[in-house]
C-alpha positions, 0 to 999 in steps of 0.5 A, a space after each residue: 291764560 299765561 303760565 305763572 312759571 313763564 310770566 315770572 311776575 314781570 308786571 308787578 316787578 316792573 311796577 315796584 322798580 318804577 316806584 323805587 326809582 321814583 322814590 329815589 328821585 324824590 329823595 335826591 331832590 329833597 336832599 339837594 334842597 336841604 343841602 342848599 338850604 344849609 349852605 345858604 344858612 351857613 354862608 349867612 351865618 359866616 357873614 354875620 360872624 365876620 361883621 361881628 368880628 369887625 364891629 368888635 374891632 371897631 368898638 375896641 378902637 373907639 374905646 381906646 379913642 374915648 380913653 385917650 380923649 378923656 385923658 386929653 380933656 382932663 389935661 386940658 388939651 381937648 374940648 368937652 364937645 369932642 369928648 361927648 362926640 366920642 361917647 356918642 360914637 361909642 354908643 353907636 358902635 355898641 348899638 351896631 355891635 348888639 344888632 350884629 349879635 342879634 343877626 348872628 344869633 338869627 343866622 345861627 338859628 337858621 342853620 339849626 333850622 336847615 340842618 334840623 339839628 341843635 348846634 352849640 352856641 358860641 360863647 362870644 354871643 353870651 354878653 356876660 362872657 364877652 365882657 
């Protein structure tokens, strides 16, 4: 029989150290997975923001073109077909812009899901504010 003074509970201490090391490894793996998910979600969101900005610039340019064509049409320098085509192009740009907004909002939701933390909404996504 072993004397407890000499044994000093080495077996249970080693087992506890092994469990602690295993738990620490699981935490590190989980942490790396979460950081990876957040990084991916943020990259997608940033890409969506870039696309949204580019489409906004395109929409502004298309509105200016339509306004110019409207003035030319009223002056008799442009045909109705050109004016209608510009209106269709603007409508297409509007649809692309709304689609980009939707994708940006979904990407923001993915960031919130990955971070498990609610984020404040950018006012550019609010259609009433953006107009």
